[in-house]
A tleap script that builds the chain and sets N, CA, C and O, in Angstrom:
source leaprc.protein.ff14SB
mol = sequence {
  NMET ARG LEU PRO THR VAL ASP ALA GLY GLN
  VAL ASP ASP ASP ALA TYR LEU LEU ASP VAL
  ARG GLU ASN ASP GLU TRP THR ALA GLY HIE
  GLN PRO GLY ALA HIE HIE VAL PRO MET MET
  GLU ILE PRO ALA ARG ALA GLY GLU VAL PRO
  THR ASP ARG ASP VAL VAL VAL VAL CYS ARG
  VAL GLY GLY ARG SER ALA GLN VAL VAL ALA
  TYR LEU MET GLN ARG GLY PHE GLU ASN VAL
  TYR ASN LEU ASP GLY GLY MET PHE ALA TRP
  ALA ALA ALA GLY ARG PRO VAL VAL GLY GLU
  ASP GLY SER ALA GLY HIE VAL CLEU
}
set mol.1.N position { 20.261 -6.421 9.191 }
set mol.1.CA position { 19.257 -7.212 8.483 }
set mol.1.C position { 18.885 -6.473 7.189 }
set mol.1.O position { 18.522 -5.297 7.218 }
set mol.2.N position { 18.979 -7.164 6.083 }
set mol.2.CA position { 18.578 -6.584 4.791 }
set mol.2.C position { 17.090 -6.848 4.604 }
set mol.2.O position { 16.624 -7.984 4.690 }
set mol.3.N position { 16.361 -5.772 4.346 }
set mol.3.CA position { 14.911 -5.904 4.211 }
set mol.3.C position { 14.532 -6.227 2.773 }
set mol.3.O position { 15.083 -5.648 1.837 }
set mol.4.N position { 13.602 -7.142 2.597 }
set mol.4.CA position { 13.116 -7.423 1.243 }
set mol.4.C position { 12.278 -6.260 0.732 }
set mol.4.O position { 11.430 -5.728 1.448 }
set mol.5.N position { 12.528 -5.872 -0.518 }
set mol.5.CA position { 11.781 -4.776 -1.123 }
set mol.5.C position { 11.176 -5.238 -2.446 }
set mol.5.O position { 11.568 -6.259 -3.011 }
set mol.6.N position { 10.218 -4.459 -2.916 }
set mol.6.CA position { 9.594 -4.717 -4.209 }
set mol.6.C position { 9.343 -3.363 -4.874 }
set mol.6.O position { 8.970 -2.394 -4.215 }
set mol.7.N position { 9.556 -3.315 -6.190 }
set mol.7.CA position { 9.265 -2.103 -6.956 }
set mol.7.C position { 7.773 -2.039 -7.249 }
set mol.7.O position { 7.097 -3.066 -7.314 }
set mol.8.N position { 7.265 -0.819 -7.425 }
set mol.8.CA position { 5.832 -0.624 -7.667 }
set mol.8.C position { 5.343 -1.441 -8.857 }
set mol.8.O position { 4.242 -1.989 -8.817 }
set mol.9.N position { 6.133 -1.528 -9.897 }
set mol.9.CA position { 5.722 -2.259 -11.084 }
set mol.9.C position { 5.713 -3.763 -10.919 }
set mol.9.O position { 5.172 -4.475 -11.764 }
set mol.10.N position { 6.308 -4.261 -9.833 }
set mol.10.CA position { 6.414 -5.700 -9.598 }
set mol.10.C position { 5.387 -6.241 -8.611 }
set mol.10.O position { 5.354 -7.445 -8.354 }
set mol.11.N position { 4.561 -5.383 -8.064 }
set mol.11.CA position { 3.595 -5.823 -7.054 }
set mol.11.C position { 2.494 -6.642 -7.732 }
set mol.11.O position { 1.810 -6.160 -8.635 }
set mol.12.N position { 2.338 -7.888 -7.280 }
set mol.12.CA position { 1.304 -8.766 -7.828 }
set mol.12.C position { -0.082 -8.267 -7.432 }
set mol.12.O position { -0.264 -7.668 -6.371 }
set mol.13.N position { -1.049 -8.523 -8.299 }
set mol.13.CA position { -2.423 -8.112 -8.025 }
set mol.13.C position { -3.003 -8.775 -6.784 }
set mol.13.O position { -3.904 -8.222 -6.153 }
set mol.14.N position { -2.493 -9.968 -6.419 }
set mol.14.CA position { -3.045 -10.670 -5.262 }
set mol.14.C position { -2.275 -10.391 -3.968 }
set mol.14.O position { -2.561 -10.998 -2.936 }
set mol.15.N position { -1.304 -9.481 -4.017 }
set mol.15.CA position { -0.564 -9.130 -2.801 }
set mol.15.C position { -1.467 -8.364 -1.845 }
set mol.15.O position { -2.365 -7.639 -2.275 }
set mol.16.N position { -1.228 -8.527 -0.556 }
set mol.16.CA position { -1.942 -7.793 0.480 }
set mol.16.C position { -1.195 -6.481 0.683 }
set mol.16.O position { -0.049 -6.486 1.133 }
set mol.17.N position { -1.828 -5.362 0.357 }
set mol.17.CA position { -1.203 -4.054 0.496 }
set mol.17.C position { -1.534 -3.476 1.867 }
set mol.17.O position { -2.699 -3.229 2.180 }
set mol.18.N position { -0.509 -3.264 2.675 }
set mol.18.CA position { -0.664 -2.759 4.038 }
set mol.18.C position { -0.138 -1.332 4.096 }
set mol.18.O position { 1.074 -1.113 4.100 }
set mol.19.N position { -1.039 -0.371 4.141 }
set mol.19.CA position { -0.688 1.047 4.150 }
set mol.19.C position { -0.562 1.501 5.599 }
set mol.19.O position { -1.529 1.443 6.358 }
set mol.20.N position { 0.638 1.956 5.985 }
set mol.20.CA position { 0.899 2.313 7.384 }
set mol.20.C position { 0.975 3.828 7.598 }
set mol.20.O position { 1.471 4.290 8.626 }
set mol.21.N position { 0.481 4.596 6.620 }
set mol.21.CA position { 0.506 6.061 6.739 }
set mol.21.C position { -0.580 6.555 7.700 }
set mol.21.O position { -1.421 5.789 8.171 }
set mol.22.N position { -0.530 7.854 7.969 }
set mol.22.CA position { -1.511 8.470 8.853 }
set mol.22.C position { -2.845 8.635 8.132 }
set mol.22.O position { -2.914 8.512 6.909 }
set mol.23.N position { -3.903 8.913 8.890 }
set mol.23.CA position { -5.248 9.002 8.336 }
set mol.23.C position { -5.382 10.032 7.213 }
set mol.23.O position { -6.042 9.763 6.209 }
set mol.24.N position { -4.764 11.207 7.369 }
set mol.24.CA position { -4.903 12.230 6.327 }
set mol.24.C position { -4.234 11.802 5.028 }
set mol.24.O position { -4.729 12.109 3.944 }
set mol.25.N position { -3.114 11.096 5.132 }
set mol.25.CA position { -2.430 10.598 3.940 }
set mol.25.C position { -3.285 9.543 3.232 }
set mol.25.O position { -3.417 9.554 2.008 }
set mol.26.N position { -3.860 8.637 4.018 }
set mol.26.CA position { -4.730 7.583 3.486 }
set mol.26.C position { -5.939 8.186 2.773 }
set mol.26.O position { -6.274 7.785 1.659 }
set mol.27.N position { -6.593 9.158 3.425 }
set mol.27.CA position { -7.790 9.775 2.873 }
set mol.27.C position { -7.503 10.460 1.539 }
set mol.27.O position { -8.321 10.393 0.622 }
set mol.28.N position { -6.353 11.117 1.423 }
set mol.28.CA position { -5.999 11.845 0.195 }
set mol.28.C position { -5.809 10.894 -0.982 }
set mol.28.O position { -6.219 11.195 -2.103 }
set mol.29.N position { -5.182 9.739 -0.722 }
set mol.29.CA position { -4.972 8.800 -1.813 }
set mol.29.C position { -4.253 7.543 -1.377 }
set mol.29.O position { -3.261 7.598 -0.651 }
set mol.30.N position { -4.764 6.406 -1.826 }
set mol.30.CA position { -4.174 5.113 -1.504 }
set mol.30.C position { -4.437 4.139 -2.649 }
set mol.30.O position { -5.175 4.450 -3.584 }
set mol.31.N position { -3.832 2.971 -2.568 }
set mol.31.CA position { -4.043 1.957 -3.592 }
set mol.31.C position { -5.429 1.346 -3.432 }
set mol.31.O position { -5.868 1.101 -2.309 }
set mol.32.N position { -6.123 1.098 -4.540 }
set mol.32.CA position { -7.412 0.407 -4.438 }
set mol.32.C position { -7.200 -0.969 -3.785 }
set mol.32.O position { -6.288 -1.708 -4.155 }
set mol.33.N position { -8.045 -1.294 -2.825 }
set mol.33.CA position { -7.951 -2.588 -2.173 }
set mol.33.C position { -6.928 -2.680 -1.052 }
set mol.33.O position { -6.778 -3.735 -0.436 }
set mol.34.N position { -6.218 -1.582 -0.777 }
set mol.34.CA position { -5.222 -1.599 0.298 }
set mol.34.C position { -5.918 -1.652 1.665 }
set mol.34.O position { -7.097 -1.325 1.796 }
set mol.35.N position { -5.160 -2.069 2.662 }
set mol.35.CA position { -5.652 -2.154 4.044 }
set mol.35.C position { -4.891 -1.117 4.863 }
set mol.35.O position { -3.663 -1.060 4.811 }
set mol.36.N position { -5.617 -0.302 5.614 }
set mol.36.CA position { -5.008 0.803 6.353 }
set mol.36.C position { -4.843 0.462 7.824 }
set mol.36.O position { -5.821 0.249 8.541 }
set mol.37.N position { -3.594 0.414 8.262 }
set mol.37.CA position { -3.263 0.263 9.679 }
set mol.37.C position { -2.114 1.238 9.955 }
set mol.37.O position { -0.968 0.944 9.616 }
set mol.38.N position { -2.403 2.393 10.566 }
set mol.38.CA position { -1.331 3.349 10.841 }
set mol.38.C position { -0.177 2.694 11.601 }
set mol.38.O position { -0.383 1.818 12.442 }
set mol.39.N position { 1.033 3.136 11.287 }
set mol.39.CA position { 2.248 2.527 11.832 }
set mol.39.C position { 2.188 2.299 13.345 }
set mol.39.O position { 2.577 1.235 13.825 }
set mol.40.N position { 1.712 3.275 14.082 }
set mol.40.CA position { 1.723 3.154 15.542 }
set mol.40.C position { 0.717 2.122 16.052 }
set mol.40.O position { 0.773 1.738 17.221 }
set mol.41.N position { -0.204 1.665 15.196 }
set mol.41.CA position { -1.175 0.645 15.596 }
set mol.41.C position { -0.713 -0.775 15.245 }
set mol.41.O position { -1.358 -1.749 15.632 }
set mol.42.N position { 0.393 -0.892 14.519 }
set mol.42.CA position { 0.855 -2.212 14.076 }
set mol.42.C position { 1.074 -3.181 15.244 }
set mol.42.O position { 0.624 -4.324 15.159 }
set mol.43.N position { 1.746 -2.776 16.330 }
set mol.43.CA position { 1.950 -3.753 17.414 }
set mol.43.C position { 0.642 -4.368 17.926 }
set mol.43.O position { 0.589 -5.564 18.212 }
set mol.44.N position { -0.401 -3.556 18.040 }
set mol.44.CA position { -1.681 -4.056 18.554 }
set mol.44.C position { -2.473 -4.810 17.485 }
set mol.44.O position { -3.341 -5.618 17.816 }
set mol.45.N position { -2.181 -4.555 16.206 }
set mol.45.CA position { -2.998 -5.118 15.134 }
set mol.45.C position { -2.230 -6.058 14.207 }
set mol.45.O position { -2.715 -6.391 13.126 }
set mol.46.N position { -1.039 -6.487 14.620 }
set mol.46.CA position { -0.225 -7.366 13.767 }
set mol.46.C position { -0.950 -8.662 13.420 }
set mol.46.O position { -0.659 -9.278 12.395 }
set mol.47.N position { -1.881 -9.075 14.255 }
set mol.47.CA position { -2.645 -10.286 13.985 }
set mol.47.C position { -3.531 -10.177 12.757 }
set mol.47.O position { -3.996 -11.194 12.242 }
set mol.48.N position { -3.774 -8.952 12.275 }
set mol.48.CA position { -4.580 -8.750 11.079 }
set mol.48.C position { -3.777 -8.984 9.798 }
set mol.48.O position { -4.354 -9.113 8.718 }
set mol.49.N position { -2.446 -9.038 9.916 }
set mol.49.CA position { -1.581 -9.192 8.751 }
set mol.49.C position { -1.541 -10.668 8.358 }
set mol.49.O position { -1.182 -11.517 9.174 }
set mol.50.N position { -1.908 -10.978 7.115 }
set mol.50.CA position { -1.945 -12.392 6.710 }
set mol.50.C position { -0.550 -13.004 6.594 }
set mol.50.O position { 0.431 -12.312 6.324 }
set mol.51.N position { -0.490 -14.301 6.803 }
set mol.51.CA position { 0.772 -15.022 6.662 }
set mol.51.C position { 0.741 -15.964 5.467 }
set mol.51.O position { 1.733 -16.630 5.172 }
set mol.52.N position { -0.401 -16.021 4.776 }
set mol.52.CA position { -0.569 -16.986 3.690 }
set mol.52.C position { -0.389 -16.382 2.295 }
set mol.52.O position { -0.618 -17.067 1.298 }
set mol.53.N position { 0.018 -15.110 2.210 }
set mol.53.CA position { 0.314 -14.492 0.915 }
set mol.53.C position { 1.274 -13.334 1.134 }
set mol.53.O position { 1.508 -12.912 2.266 }
set mol.54.N position { 1.830 -12.825 0.035 }
set mol.54.CA position { 2.773 -11.719 0.142 }
set mol.54.C position { 2.090 -10.478 0.682 }
set mol.54.O position { 0.965 -10.151 0.305 }
set mol.55.N position { 2.797 -9.790 1.578 }
set mol.55.CA position { 2.324 -8.542 2.163 }
set mol.55.C position { 3.305 -7.448 1.739 }
set mol.55.O position { 4.502 -7.538 2.009 }
set mol.56.N position { 2.787 -6.422 1.075 }
set mol.56.CA position { 3.602 -5.281 0.665 }
set mol.56.C position { 3.229 -4.113 1.568 }
set mol.56.O position { 2.088 -3.652 1.571 }
set mol.57.N position { 4.218 -3.638 2.341 }
set mol.57.CA position { 3.986 -2.559 3.297 }
set mol.57.C position { 4.323 -1.227 2.619 }
set mol.57.O position { 5.356 -1.087 1.964 }
set mol.58.N position { 3.420 -0.253 2.795 }
set mol.58.CA position { 3.470 0.998 2.038 }
set mol.58.C position { 3.425 2.210 2.966 }
set mol.58.O position { 2.656 2.234 3.927 }
set mol.59.N position { 4.255 3.219 2.674 }
set mol.59.CA position { 4.112 4.537 3.293 }
set mol.59.C position { 4.356 5.574 2.199 }
set mol.59.O position { 4.183 5.264 1.020 }
set mol.60.N position { 4.745 6.768 2.548 }
set mol.60.CA position { 4.914 7.814 1.531 }
set mol.60.C position { 6.137 7.557 0.655 }
set mol.60.O position { 6.033 7.558 -0.571 }
set mol.61.N position { 7.307 7.335 1.285 }
set mol.61.CA position { 8.534 7.138 0.504 }
set mol.61.C position { 9.292 5.865 0.845 }
set mol.61.O position { 10.268 5.535 0.171 }
set mol.62.N position { 8.868 5.148 1.868 }
set mol.62.CA position { 9.504 3.872 2.190 }
set mol.62.C position { 10.189 3.779 3.537 }
set mol.62.O position { 10.669 2.707 3.905 }
set mol.63.N position { 10.250 4.874 4.285 }
set mol.63.CA position { 10.925 4.852 5.586 }
set mol.63.C position { 10.118 4.192 6.687 }
set mol.63.O position { 10.607 3.287 7.364 }
set mol.64.N position { 8.890 4.638 6.868 }
set mol.64.CA position { 8.035 4.047 7.907 }
set mol.64.C position { 7.721 2.591 7.578 }
set mol.64.O position { 7.719 1.730 8.457 }
set mol.65.N position { 7.458 2.332 6.305 }
set mol.65.CA position { 7.130 0.958 5.919 }
set mol.65.C position { 8.323 0.027 6.157 }
set mol.65.O position { 8.135 -1.135 6.516 }
set mol.66.N position { 9.541 0.523 5.963 }
set mol.66.CA position { 10.733 -0.296 6.233 }
set mol.66.C position { 10.787 -0.665 7.719 }
set mol.66.O position { 11.138 -1.792 8.067 }
set mol.67.N position { 10.439 0.279 8.588 }
set mol.67.CA position { 10.427 -0.001 10.022 }
set mol.67.C position { 9.389 -1.071 10.356 }
set mol.67.O position { 9.630 -1.941 11.192 }
set mol.68.N position { 8.238 -1.000 9.697 }
set mol.68.CA position { 7.182 -1.989 9.940 }
set mol.68.C position { 7.605 -3.360 9.416 }
set mol.68.O position { 7.355 -4.372 10.070 }
set mol.69.N position { 8.240 -3.408 8.245 }
set mol.69.CA position { 8.735 -4.682 7.711 }
set mol.69.C position { 9.728 -5.302 8.687 }
set mol.69.O position { 9.650 -6.497 8.974 }
set mol.70.N position { 10.660 -4.502 9.200 }
set mol.70.CA position { 11.643 -5.006 10.165 }
set mol.70.C position { 10.951 -5.526 11.421 }
set mol.70.O position { 11.303 -6.590 11.932 }
set mol.71.N position { 9.978 -4.784 11.913 }
set mol.71.CA position { 9.227 -5.184 13.107 }
set mol.71.C position { 8.537 -6.535 12.878 }
set mol.71.O position { 8.633 -7.441 13.706 }
set mol.72.N position { 7.840 -6.653 11.743 }
set mol.72.CA position { 7.115 -7.898 11.466 }
set mol.72.C position { 8.083 -9.071 11.270 }
set mol.72.O position { 7.806 -10.184 11.717 }
set mol.73.N position { 9.215 -8.825 10.602 }
set mol.73.CA position { 10.196 -9.895 10.404 }
set mol.73.C position { 10.749 -10.386 11.746 }
set mol.73.O position { 10.980 -11.581 11.928 }
set mol.74.N position { 10.957 -9.463 12.675 }
set mol.74.CA position { 11.443 -9.833 14.006 }
set mol.74.C position { 10.427 -10.695 14.746 }
set mol.74.O position { 10.779 -11.414 15.681 }
set mol.75.N position { 9.176 -10.620 14.328 }
set mol.75.CA position { 8.116 -11.415 14.949 }
set mol.75.C position { 7.757 -12.644 14.131 }
set mol.75.O position { 6.712 -13.258 14.347 }
set mol.76.N position { 8.630 -13.006 13.185 }
set mol.76.CA position { 8.475 -14.266 12.479 }
set mol.76.C position { 7.809 -14.215 11.115 }
set mol.76.O position { 7.668 -15.247 10.458 }
set mol.77.N position { 7.398 -13.029 10.678 }
set mol.77.CA position { 6.802 -12.929 9.344 }
set mol.77.C position { 7.891 -13.120 8.290 }
set mol.77.O position { 8.963 -12.522 8.385 }
set mol.78.N position { 7.616 -13.950 7.293 }
set mol.78.CA position { 8.582 -14.203 6.218 }
set mol.78.C position { 8.061 -13.723 4.871 }
set mol.78.O position { 8.743 -13.861 3.856 }
set mol.79.N position { 6.876 -13.169 4.855 }
set mol.79.CA position { 6.190 -12.830 3.609 }
set mol.79.C position { 5.987 -11.329 3.439 }
set mol.79.O position { 5.078 -10.912 2.721 }
set mol.80.N position { 6.821 -10.502 4.092 }
set mol.80.CA position { 6.618 -9.055 4.066 }
set mol.80.C position { 7.696 -8.364 3.229 }
set mol.80.O position { 8.869 -8.735 3.262 }
set mol.81.N position { 7.261 -7.349 2.477 }
set mol.81.CA position { 8.139 -6.615 1.571 }
set mol.81.C position { 7.866 -5.124 1.708 }
set mol.81.O position { 6.723 -4.705 1.890 }
set mol.82.N position { 8.928 -4.329 1.618 }
set mol.82.CA position { 8.789 -2.881 1.643 }
set mol.82.C position { 8.602 -2.385 0.216 }
set mol.82.O position { 9.354 -2.774 -0.677 }
set mol.83.N position { 7.598 -1.523 -0.009 }
set mol.83.CA position { 7.407 -0.926 -1.327 }
set mol.83.C position { 8.478 0.139 -1.520 }
set mol.83.O position { 8.437 1.193 -0.887 }
set mol.84.N position { 9.438 -0.144 -2.399 }
set mol.84.CA position { 10.560 0.749 -2.653 }
set mol.84.C position { 10.045 2.070 -3.229 }
set mol.84.O position { 9.416 2.086 -4.287 }
set mol.85.N position { 10.314 3.175 -2.532 }
set mol.85.CA position { 9.864 4.482 -2.984 }
set mol.85.C position { 8.469 4.858 -2.540 }
set mol.85.O position { 8.024 5.980 -2.784 }
set mol.86.N position { 7.769 3.937 -1.890 }
set mol.86.CA position { 6.460 4.225 -1.316 }
set mol.86.C position { 5.406 4.648 -2.321 }
set mol.86.O position { 5.474 4.308 -3.502 }
set mol.87.N position { 4.428 5.400 -1.826 }
set mol.87.CA position { 3.305 5.836 -2.661 }
set mol.87.C position { 3.751 6.770 -3.778 }
set mol.87.O position { 3.124 6.796 -4.837 }
set mol.88.N position { 4.821 7.540 -3.567 }
set mol.88.CA position { 5.307 8.396 -4.646 }
set mol.88.C position { 5.751 7.540 -5.827 }
set mol.88.O position { 5.439 7.864 -6.973 }
set mol.89.N position { 6.479 6.448 -5.565 }
set mol.89.CA position { 6.923 5.556 -6.637 }
set mol.89.C position { 5.728 4.837 -7.265 }
set mol.89.O position { 5.690 4.634 -8.478 }
set mol.90.N position { 4.763 4.457 -6.444 }
set mol.90.CA position { 3.548 3.794 -6.940 }
set mol.90.C position { 2.839 4.693 -7.960 }
set mol.90.O position { 2.515 4.256 -9.064 }
set mol.91.N position { 2.603 5.947 -7.580 }
set mol.91.CA position { 1.926 6.891 -8.471 }
set mol.91.C position { 2.774 7.179 -9.712 }
set mol.91.O position { 2.243 7.265 -10.819 }
set mol.92.N position { 4.094 7.327 -9.530 }
set mol.92.CA position { 4.982 7.620 -10.656 }
set mol.92.C position { 5.014 6.467 -11.661 }
set mol.92.O position { 5.260 6.680 -12.848 }
set mol.93.N position { 4.763 5.237 -11.179 }
set mol.93.CA position { 4.748 4.066 -12.061 }
set mol.93.C position { 3.415 3.925 -12.794 }
set mol.93.O position { 3.217 2.988 -13.568 }
set mol.94.N position { 2.496 4.875 -12.538 }
set mol.94.CA position { 1.205 4.836 -13.212 }
set mol.94.C position { 0.209 3.884 -12.586 }
set mol.94.O position { -0.817 3.562 -13.186 }
set mol.95.N position { 0.517 3.426 -11.363 }
set mol.95.CA position { -0.415 2.535 -10.668 }
set mol.95.C position { -1.548 3.377 -10.082 }
set mol.95.O position { -1.343 4.553 -9.783 }
set mol.96.N position { -2.743 2.795 -9.912 }
set mol.96.CA position { -3.898 3.593 -9.493 }
set mol.96.C position { -3.812 4.097 -8.047 }
set mol.96.O position { -3.302 3.419 -7.155 }
set mol.97.N position { -4.330 5.307 -7.855 }
set mol.97.CA position { -4.425 5.936 -6.539 }
set mol.97.C position { -5.845 6.484 -6.428 }
set mol.97.O position { -6.290 7.246 -7.286 }
set mol.98.N position { -6.559 6.090 -5.361 }
set mol.98.CA position { -7.923 6.549 -5.149 }
set mol.98.C position { -8.048 7.280 -3.827 }
set mol.98.O position { -7.318 7.005 -2.876 }
set mol.99.N position { -8.992 8.223 -3.781 }
set mol.99.CA position { -9.275 8.941 -2.550 }
set mol.99.C position { -10.266 8.166 -1.697 }
set mol.99.O position { -10.733 7.097 -2.090 }
set mol.100.N position { -10.577 8.694 -0.563 }
set mol.100.CA position { -11.481 8.035 0.388 }
set mol.100.C position { -12.844 7.725 -0.248 }
set mol.100.O position { -13.457 6.703 0.059 }
set mol.101.N position { -13.311 8.612 -1.132 }
set mol.101.CA position { -14.633 8.422 -1.739 }
set mol.101.C position { -14.578 7.629 -3.037 }
set mol.101.O position { -15.592 7.497 -3.722 }
set mol.102.N position { -13.397 7.094 -3.389 }
set mol.102.CA position { -13.277 6.290 -4.593 }
set mol.102.C position { -12.891 7.068 -5.837 }
set mol.102.O position { -12.622 6.474 -6.881 }
set mol.103.N position { -12.859 8.413 -5.736 }
set mol.103.CA position { -12.452 9.233 -6.874 }
set mol.103.C position { -10.924 9.216 -6.990 }
set mol.103.O position { -10.234 8.656 -6.137 }
set mol.104.N position { -10.413 9.826 -8.040 }
set mol.104.CA position { -8.964 9.893 -8.221 }
set mol.104.C position { -8.320 10.561 -7.002 }
set mol.104.O position { -8.774 11.608 -6.539 }
set mol.105.N position { -7.272 9.945 -6.500 }
set mol.105.CA position { -6.608 10.466 -5.309 }
set mol.105.C position { -5.249 11.031 -5.651 }
set mol.105.O position { -4.816 11.000 -6.803 }
set mol.106.N position { -4.585 11.547 -4.638 }
set mol.106.CA position { -3.225 12.057 -4.791 }
set mol.106.C position { -2.413 11.704 -3.550 }
set mol.106.O position { -2.971 11.420 -2.491 }
set mol.107.N position { -1.109 11.724 -3.690 }
set mol.107.CA position { -0.224 11.353 -2.589 }
set mol.107.C position { 0.184 12.602 -1.816 }
set mol.107.O position { 0.693 13.565 -2.389 }
set mol.108.N position { -0.047 12.571 -0.509 }
set mol.108.CA position { 0.397 13.685 0.357 }
set mol.108.C position { 1.840 13.474 0.736 }
set mol.108.O position { 2.415 14.289 1.458 }
savepdb mol mol.pdb
quit
C-alpha cells in the first residue's frame, strides 16, 4: 500500500494536525493548533480523528506517523496524510514550532 504524503510547505492551514510523538517530544515543540495523541493511544482514540477534513499525521521524521496513516487507512480513513520528513522537515521549512507554554519550541 502506498501511503499518501504531504510536504511541510503544502500543508493547508485548515488541515487537522495529528501529532503522534511522545509527551516529551510534544512538550519541547509542536505545531500551533496541533492535536496530540501518542502513537500507542491511537487504537483507543481513533474516534477523535475527524473524517470531514484532511488529517496530517506528524512524528519526528515520518516513521511512526506512516504507521499511524497505514493503521487509519486500514480502518477506512481516506483523508489521512503522512507529513514527509516529520517535525524536522516542518521546522526546516520555516513553519512555526511552539513549546508547551506557547514560547518558541524546538524539535527533539
